C-alpha positions in Angstrom: 0.0 0.0 0.0 2.8 2.4 0.9 4.5 1.7 -2.4 1.3 2.5 -4.2 0.9 5.7 -2.3 4.5 6.8 -3.1 4.0 5.9 -6.8 0.8 8.0 -6.9 2.5 10.9 -5.1 5.5 10.7 -7.4 3.3 10.6 -10.5 1.4 13.7 -9.2 4.7 15.6 -8.6 5.9 14.7 -12.1 2.6 15.8 -13.7 2.7 19.1 -11.7 6.3 19.7 -12.7 5.4 19.1 -16.3 2.5 21.5 -16.2 4.7 24.2 -14.6 7.4 23.6 -17.1 4.9 24.2 -19.9 4.1 27.6 -18.3 7.7 28.8 -18.3 8.9 31.1 -21.0 12.3 30.7 -22.5 13.9 33.5 -24.4 14.5 32.8 -28.1 18.0 33.3 -29.5 18.7 36.8 -30.9 18.6 36.6 -34.7 21.9 37.2 -36.4 20.5 40.2 -38.3 19.6 41.8 -35.0 22.9 41.1 -33.4 24.8 42.5 -36.4 22.5 45.6 -36.4 23.4 46.3 -32.7 27.1 45.5 -33.0 27.6 47.8 -35.9 25.5 50.5 -34.4 27.2 50.5 -31.1 30.6 50.6 -32.7 29.5 53.7 -34.6 28.3 55.3 -31.4 31.7 54.7 -29.7 33.5 56.3 -32.7 31.1 59.2 -32.6 31.5 60.0 -28.9 33.1 63.4 -28.2 36.2 63.9 -26.2 34.3 64.9 -23.0 32.1 61.8 -23.1 29.0 63.3 -24.7 27.3 62.9 -28.0 26.1 66.5 -28.1 23.5 67.5 -25.5 22.7 65.5 -22.4 19.5 64.0 -23.9 21.3 62.5 -26.8 24.0 61.3 -24.5 21.4 59.6 -22.4 20.0 57.9 -25.5 23.4 56.7 -26.6 24.3 55.4 -23.1 21.1 53.5 -22.9 21.7 52.0 -26.3 25.2 50.9 -25.2 23.9 48.9 -22.2 20.7 47.7 -23.8 22.2 44.5 -25.2 23.7 43.4 -21.9 27.3 44.3 -22.3 29.0 44.7 -18.9 29.2 48.5 -18.2 32.2 47.9 -15.9 34.3 45.4 -17.8 32.7 44.9 -21.2 33.8 46.3 -24.6 31.8 49.5 -24.2 32.7 50.2 -20.6 34.9 53.3 -21.3 32.2 54.8 -23.5 29.4 54.2 -20.9 31.5 55.5 -18.0 32.5 58.6 -20.0 28.8 59.2 -20.9 27.7 58.9 -17.3 30.4 61.3 -16.1 29.4 63.8 -18.8 25.7 63.8 -17.7 26.7 64.2 -14.1 28.9 67.1 -14.9 26.1 68.9 -16.8 23.9 69.0 -13.7 23.5 72.3 -11.8 24.3 71.2 -8.2 22.0 73.8 -6.7 18.9 73.3 -8.8 19.4 69.7 -9.9 18.7 70.7 -13.5 20.6 68.6 -16.1 21.1 71.1 -18.9 19.9 72.2 -21.4 16.2 71.6 -21.5 13.5 69.4 -19.9 13.7 66.9 -22.8 17.4 66.5 -22.0 16.8 66.4 -18.3 14.3 63.6 -18.7 16.4 61.4 -21.0 19.5 61.9 -18.9 17.5 61.1 -15.7 16.2 57.9 -17.4 19.7 56.8 -18.6 21.2 57.4 -15.1 18.4 55.5 -13.5 19.1 52.5 -15.9 22.8 52.8 -15.0 22.2 53.0 -11.3 23.2 49.8 -9.6 24.8 48.5 -12.8 27.7 50.9 -13.1 30.3 50.4 -10.4 31.1 53.8 -9.1 34.4 52.7 -7.6 35.5 52.4 -11.3 33.5 55.3 -12.7 35.8 58.2 -12.0 39.2 56.5 -12.1 41.9 58.9 -10.8 39.5 61.9 -10.9 37.7 63.3 -7.9 34.1 62.2 -8.1 31.7 65.1 -8.9 28.7 63.3 -7.2 27.2 59.8 -7.1 24.6 58.6 -9.5 22.2 58.3 -6.6 22.7 61.9 -5.6 22.5 63.1 -9.2 19.1 61.3 -9.5 17.8 62.7 -6.2 18.7 66.2 -7.3 17.2 65.6 -10.8 13.9 64.3 -9.3 13.8 67.4 -7.0 14.2 69.7 -9.9 11.4 68.0 -11.9 9.0 68.0 -8.9 9.7 71.7 -8.2 9.2 72.6 -11.8 5.9 70.7 -11.9 4.7 72.5 -8.7 5.3 75.8 -10.4 3.6 74.8 -13.7 -0.1 75.6 -14.0 -0.7 72.4 -16.0 1.2 70.2 -13.5 3.5 69.1 -16.3 6.5 70.3 -18.3 7.7 71.8 -21.6 11.1 73.1 -22.5 12.5 74.8 -19.4 12.2 74.1 -15.7 10.6 77.5 -15.1 8.2 77.3 -18.0 4.5 78.2 -17.7 3.3 76.0 -20.5 3.3 72.2 -21.0 3.1 69.6 -23.7 2.6 65.8 -23.8 5.9 65.2 -25.6 8.3 66.9 -23.1 6.2 65.7 -20.2 6.6 62.1 -21.5 10.4 62.5 -21.4 10.4 63.8 -17.9 7.8 61.4 -16.6 9.7 58.4 -17.9 12.8 59.7 -16.2 10.9 60.0 -12.9 9.5 56.5 -13.3 12.9 55.1 -14.1 14.3 56.9 -10.9 11.4 55.5 -8.9 12.1 52.0 -10.2 15.7 52.4 -9.1 14.6 53.2 -5.6 14.9 57.0 -5.7 11.9 58.6 -3.8 9.4 60.2 -6.2 6.2 61.7 -4.7 3.0 59.8 -5.6 1.3 63.1 -6.1 3.8 64.0 -8.9 2.9 60.8 -10.7 -0.8 61.2 -10.1 -0.8 64.7 -11.5 0.9 63.7 -14.7 -1.5 60.8 -15.1 -4.4 63.3 -14.7 -2.7 65.6 -17.3 -2.5 62.8 -19.9 -6.1 61.8 -19.2 -7.2 65.3 -19.8 -5.2 65.5 -23.1 -6.6 62.2 -24.6 -9.7 61.9 -26.7 -11.9 58.8 -26.9 -10.5 57.9 -30.4 -7.0 57.6 -28.9 -5.5 60.8 -30.3 -3.6 62.9 -27.8 -3.2 66.7 -27.8 0.2 68.2 -28.0 -0.7 71.0 -25.6 -3.7 72.7 -24.1 -3.4 75.3 -26.8 -3.9 72.8 -29.7 -1.9 70.4 -31.7 -4.6 67.7 -32.0 -4.1 65.3 -34.9 -2.8 61.9 -35.7 0.5 61.5 -33.9 1.8 58.0 -33.3 4.4 59.4 -31.0 2.0 61.2 -28.7 -0.4 58.2 -28.4 2.6 55.9 -27.9 3.9 58.1 -25.1 0.5 58.1 -23.4 0.4 54.2 -23.6 3.9 53.9 -22.2 3.5 56.4 -19.4 0.3 54.9 -18.2 1.7 51.4 -18.5 4.8 52.0 -16.4 2.7 54.1 -13.9 0.5 51.0 -13.5 -2.7 52.7 -14.8 -3.8 50.4 -17.6 -7.3 50.4 -16.2 -7.9 54.0 -17.4 -10.0 54.9 -20.4 -7.1 57.0 -21.8 -4.9 54.0 -21.8 -7.5 51.8 -23.5 -8.2 54.4 -26.1 -4.6 55.1 -27.1 -3.7 51.4 -27.0 -6.6 50.6 -29.4 -5.5 53.4 -31.7 -1.9 52.1 -31.8 -3.2 48.6 -32.5 -5.2 49.8 -35.4 -2.3 51.9 -36.8 0.7 49.8 -35.8 2.2 49.6 -39.3 1.6 53.3 -40.3 4.8 55.2 -41.1 5.2 58.5 -39.2 5.8 61.6 -41.2 7.0 63.7 -38.3 9.8 62.9 -35.9 10.3 59.3 -37.2 13.2 58.4 -34.9 11.4 59.6 -31.9 8.2 57.7 -32.9 10.1 54.5 -33.4 11.5 54.7 -29.9 8.2 55.2 -28.3 6.1 53.0 -30.5 8.3 50.0 -29.8 7.8 50.3 -26.1 4.1 51.1 -26.4 3.3 48.1 -28.5 5.4 46.0 -26.2 3.2 47.1 -23.3 -0.1 47.0 -25.0 0.0 44.0 -27.4 2.9 41.7 -27.0 1.9 39.4 -30.0 1.6 42.5 -32.3 4.9 43.9 -31.0 6.7 40.7 -31.9 5.5 41.0 -35.5 6.3 44.7 -35.6 9.8 44.3 -34.1 10.8 41.7 -36.8 9.8 44.1 -39.5 11.5 47.0 -37.7 14.8 45.1 -37.4 14.8 44.3 -41.1 14.0 47.9 -42.0 16.8 49.3 -39.7 19.3 46.8 -41.1 18.5 48.0 -44.6 19.0 51.6 -43.6 22.2 51.0 -41.7 25.3 52.5 -43.4 28.7 50.9 -43.6 30.0 52.9 -40.7 27.2 51.5 -38.5 25.1 54.6 -38.3 21.3 54.4 -39.0 19.9 57.4 -40.8 16.1 57.7 -40.4 14.5 59.4 -43.3 12.8 62.6 -42.3 14.6 62.9 -38.9 16.1 66.3 -38.3 18.5 65.5 -35.4 22.1 64.2 -35.9 23.2 60.7 -36.7 24.1 59.7 -33.1 20.6 60.5 -31.9 19.0 58.7 -34.9 21.2 55.7 -34.4 20.7 55.6 -30.7 16.9 55.9 -31.0 16.8 53.2 -33.7 18.8 50.8 -31.6 16.6 51.4 -28.6 13.5 50.7 -30.7 15.1 47.3 -31.3 16.4 47.0 -27.8 13.3 45.4 -26.3 14.4 42.1 -28.0 16.9 41.9 -25.2 14.5 43.2 -22.4 17.5 44.1 -20.2 17.0 47.8 -19.5 15.1 48.1 -16.2 12.5 50.4 -17.8 11.7 47.7 -20.3 9.4 45.9 -17.9 5.9 44.5 -18.4 
């Protein structure tokens, strides 16, 4: 009888283990075309980096640093460690220590904040400054940056942001950059007031129509913008507000227009659309990202840069945004969570 009971128990355990094993998800190997796209693109970014560690303004530097760590290369001992560390130092140096503002605009402030949040805990600060005297830690930089954003929001009549920290207007594009920086900082363990997040959620809700279109600002700018709708989806997803009507409307709009080509700000749109589809419709994102990778590989030049037709910013920005739009295939950046 005992043997029978043990046999039955063993069979139950084996069946249970088999069921659980079927529920596990295993990552598929990264396709060769994707790996080549990233390797060539990152080599270009390293070559394009300026002497002081930046790629231009702090926003572009943040984008390029995120691209360098998106594929999982060790930021302390990997092949891109010097470029990553120099980029981080450059962003920290650009911060006003009294106000916390990371120059030169709120777009730049937001992207730099997000990049530093993604680096926090991954970059070994014992190696970051070498023989130099540290300017300040990443944690302190993020704390000051969050304080700057919160103070700026408190002074803004729309409870959001536009171009400068003392601005009296706001738009959904700049606000998205700052909000994602704040959410990244919060994910890294830096205190961010709940009220700050709630007010931005209310702002996006007020700017979103039932058809999923999102106003640029309270002064107008309505129209089909895949970037604005994508930003709304992403912000509300990472803020854990998927139950809101604004999220459902913008997610549905993106699902219906997932393969439409943007006419304005195409690199910016690629970056946000990839993350929005990843959050809103994983199966559709998988289809989209396969096509996106092929398209980017066809656009990539011999030097590794990826020029995006219609984009007005420089090649480092275009390349960094293009790589980040494909970076969700690795799912390694902390902000790439579902």
